[in-house]
BALOBA-1460 file (C-alpha; in Angstrom, 3 decimals):
// residues 119
<rec num="1" residu="x" x="-6.216" y="5.019" z="-5.703"/>
<rec num="2" residu="x" x="-6.465" y="6.188" z="-2.282"/>
<rec num="3" residu="x" x="-4.999" y="9.200" z="-0.556"/>
<rec num="4" residu="x" x="-5.032" y="10.225" z="3.055"/>
<rec num="5" residu="x" x="-4.123" y="13.604" z="4.548"/>
<rec num="6" residu="x" x="-3.948" y="15.211" z="7.902"/>
<rec num="7" residu="x" x="-6.161" y="18.308" z="8.594"/>
<rec num="8" residu="x" x="-3.564" y="20.657" z="7.512"/>
<rec num="9" residu="x" x="-3.249" y="19.058" z="4.191"/>
<rec num="10" residu="x" x="-0.040" y="17.050" z="4.739"/>
<rec num="11" residu="x" x="-0.217" y="13.686" z="2.865"/>
<rec num="12" residu="x" x="-0.009" y="10.668" z="5.180"/>
<rec num="13" residu="x" x="-0.117" y="8.029" z="2.299"/>
<rec num="14" residu="x" x="-0.957" y="7.495" z="-1.219"/>
<rec num="15" residu="x" x="-1.669" y="4.170" z="-2.572"/>
<rec num="16" residu="x" x="-2.409" y="3.017" z="-6.193"/>
<rec num="17" residu="x" x="-3.018" y="-0.520" z="-7.193"/>
<rec num="18" residu="x" x="-3.528" y="-1.677" z="-10.802"/>
<rec num="19" residu="x" x="-4.266" y="-4.965" z="-12.499"/>
<rec num="20" residu="x" x="-1.453" y="-6.857" z="-13.839"/>
<rec num="21" residu="x" x="-1.362" y="-7.798" z="-17.559"/>
<rec num="22" residu="x" x="-3.071" y="-11.083" z="-16.812"/>
<rec num="23" residu="x" x="-5.797" y="-9.743" z="-14.471"/>
<rec num="24" residu="x" x="-4.946" y="-12.303" z="-11.860"/>
<rec num="25" residu="x" x="-2.080" y="-10.323" z="-10.190"/>
<rec num="26" residu="x" x="-1.705" y="-6.615" z="-9.179"/>
<rec num="27" residu="x" x="1.058" y="-4.029" z="-9.140"/>
<rec num="28" residu="x" x="1.144" y="-0.625" z="-7.476"/>
<rec num="29" residu="x" x="2.802" y="2.129" z="-5.644"/>
<rec num="30" residu="x" x="2.673" y="3.277" z="-2.025"/>
<rec num="31" residu="x" x="3.987" y="6.719" z="-1.059"/>
<rec num="32" residu="x" x="4.635" y="7.402" z="2.496"/>
<rec num="33" residu="x" x="5.924" y="10.572" z="4.337"/>
<rec num="34" residu="x" x="9.506" y="11.336" z="5.084"/>
<rec num="35" residu="x" x="10.865" y="10.561" z="8.634"/>
<rec num="36" residu="x" x="10.547" y="6.844" z="8.369"/>
<rec num="37" residu="x" x="13.328" y="4.199" z="8.866"/>
<rec num="38" residu="x" x="13.974" y="3.367" z="5.193"/>
<rec num="39" residu="x" x="16.068" y="0.319" z="5.870"/>
<rec num="40" residu="x" x="13.379" y="-1.284" z="7.919"/>
<rec num="41" residu="x" x="10.842" y="-1.262" z="5.085"/>
<rec num="42" residu="x" x="7.067" y="-1.512" z="5.349"/>
<rec num="43" residu="x" x="5.223" y="-4.434" z="6.717"/>
<rec num="44" residu="x" x="1.822" y="-5.092" z="4.906"/>
<rec num="45" residu="x" x="-1.037" y="-6.849" z="6.484"/>
<rec num="46" residu="x" x="-4.543" y="-7.504" z="5.195"/>
<rec num="47" residu="x" x="-7.054" y="-7.486" z="8.074"/>
<rec num="48" residu="x" x="-5.586" y="-9.713" z="10.862"/>
<rec num="49" residu="x" x="-3.611" y="-11.967" z="8.671"/>
<rec num="50" residu="x" x="0.131" y="-12.434" z="9.307"/>
<rec num="51" residu="x" x="2.337" y="-9.693" z="7.760"/>
<rec num="52" residu="x" x="4.681" y="-10.963" z="5.166"/>
<rec num="53" residu="x" x="8.330" y="-9.925" z="4.886"/>
<rec num="54" residu="x" x="9.003" y="-6.061" z="4.869"/>
<rec num="55" residu="x" x="8.742" y="-4.410" z="1.552"/>
<rec num="56" residu="x" x="11.599" y="-2.059" z="0.746"/>
<rec num="57" residu="x" x="11.519" y="1.499" z="-0.119"/>
<rec num="58" residu="x" x="12.868" y="2.206" z="-3.826"/>
<rec num="59" residu="x" x="13.460" y="5.880" z="-3.457"/>
<rec num="60" residu="x" x="12.152" y="9.236" z="-2.029"/>
<rec num="61" residu="x" x="10.874" y="12.008" z="-4.154"/>
<rec num="62" residu="x" x="9.575" y="15.505" z="-3.218"/>
<rec num="63" residu="x" x="6.222" y="13.938" z="-2.714"/>
<rec num="64" residu="x" x="7.499" y="11.250" z="-0.254"/>
<rec num="65" residu="x" x="9.062" y="7.899" z="-0.097"/>
<rec num="66" residu="x" x="8.199" y="5.314" z="-2.668"/>
<rec num="67" residu="x" x="7.355" y="1.555" z="-2.060"/>
<rec num="68" residu="x" x="6.707" y="-0.633" z="-5.239"/>
<rec num="69" residu="x" x="3.985" y="-3.101" z="-4.674"/>
<rec num="70" residu="x" x="3.468" y="-6.453" z="-6.394"/>
<rec num="71" residu="x" x="0.561" y="-8.856" z="-5.378"/>
<rec num="72" residu="x" x="0.283" y="-12.442" z="-6.427"/>
<rec num="73" residu="x" x="-3.079" y="-14.157" z="-7.166"/>
<rec num="74" residu="x" x="-3.655" y="-15.286" z="-3.474"/>
<rec num="75" residu="x" x="-2.845" y="-11.938" z="-2.178"/>
<rec num="76" residu="x" x="-5.188" y="-10.380" z="-4.661"/>
<rec num="77" residu="x" x="-7.905" y="-12.584" z="-3.415"/>
<rec num="78" residu="x" x="-7.251" y="-11.450" z="0.132"/>
<rec num="79" residu="x" x="-7.312" y="-7.765" z="-0.972"/>
<rec num="80" residu="x" x="-10.654" y="-8.433" z="-2.828"/>
<rec num="81" residu="x" x="-12.320" y="-9.855" z="0.364"/>
<rec num="82" residu="x" x="-10.459" y="-7.738" z="2.949"/>
<rec num="83" residu="x" x="-11.628" y="-4.842" z="4.933"/>
<rec num="84" residu="x" x="-8.283" y="-2.887" z="5.391"/>
<rec num="85" residu="x" x="-4.666" y="-3.053" z="4.109"/>
<rec num="86" residu="x" x="-2.583" y="-2.201" z="7.250"/>
<rec num="87" residu="x" x="0.818" y="-0.702" z="6.784"/>
<rec num="88" residu="x" x="3.464" y="-0.614" z="9.547"/>
<rec num="89" residu="x" x="6.787" y="1.301" z="9.406"/>
<rec num="90" residu="x" x="9.164" y="2.736" z="11.919"/>
<rec num="91" residu="x" x="9.987" y="6.300" z="12.803"/>
<rec num="92" residu="x" x="13.621" y="7.140" z="11.611"/>
<rec num="93" residu="x" x="14.641" y="9.087" z="14.755"/>
<rec num="94" residu="x" x="12.951" y="7.058" z="17.565"/>
<rec num="95" residu="x" x="12.356" y="3.660" z="15.963"/>
<rec num="96" residu="x" x="8.717" y="3.890" z="17.254"/>
<rec num="97" residu="x" x="6.215" y="1.886" z="15.172"/>
<rec num="98" residu="x" x="3.977" y="3.880" z="12.839"/>
<rec num="99" residu="x" x="0.643" y="2.209" z="11.677"/>
<rec num="100" residu="x" x="-1.450" y="3.476" z="8.756"/>
<rec num="101" residu="x" x="-4.363" y="1.745" z="7.149"/>
<rec num="102" residu="x" x="-6.055" y="1.990" z="3.852"/>
<rec num="103" residu="x" x="-9.775" y="0.828" z="3.342"/>
<rec num="104" residu="x" x="-10.418" y="-1.939" z="0.963"/>
<rec num="105" residu="x" x="-14.167" y="-1.065" z="0.650"/>
<rec num="106" residu="x" x="-14.972" y="-0.956" z="-3.122"/>
<rec num="107" residu="x" x="-11.408" y="-2.498" z="-4.092"/>
<rec num="108" residu="x" x="-12.966" y="-5.467" z="-5.834"/>
<rec num="109" residu="x" x="-15.321" y="-3.435" z="-8.085"/>
<rec num="110" residu="x" x="-12.617" y="-0.963" z="-8.894"/>
<rec num="111" residu="x" x="-10.165" y="-3.568" z="-9.755"/>
<rec num="112" residu="x" x="-12.633" y="-5.458" z="-11.895"/>
<rec num="113" residu="x" x="-13.375" y="-2.122" z="-13.804"/>
<rec num="114" residu="x" x="-9.745" y="-1.329" z="-14.284"/>
<rec num="115" residu="x" x="-8.968" y="-4.878" z="-15.590"/>
<rec num="116" residu="x" x="-11.897" y="-4.555" z="-17.993"/>
<rec num="117" residu="x" x="-10.662" y="-1.193" z="-19.194"/>
<rec num="118" residu="x" x="-7.136" y="-2.582" z="-19.902"/>
<rec num="119" residu="x" x="-8.643" y="-5.223" z="-22.298"/>
């Protein structure tokens, strides 16, 4: 899990990724702030690799807008060896791009530990 906040305490993002039941896939949740173009979804990109199709928001709650995540085995390998997971959305009122990034430092060790605890 990783959370990022502004100096005033407002949360910019929260992301949680957990091992799938087989240990070779992953699921998770991304929570982003209000004010984004929900219909546009969120593009996810690992380092400089090409972004896949946008992932859709599922709902908005008092803590922010929720994006369910699902990673297959190939993407999980990229997460394990990557430096950053980049997220690109659009502002609702201006359609300007909004870029956020989560560090993947320590992801592989943390993922392995969670997978081991799930056994």
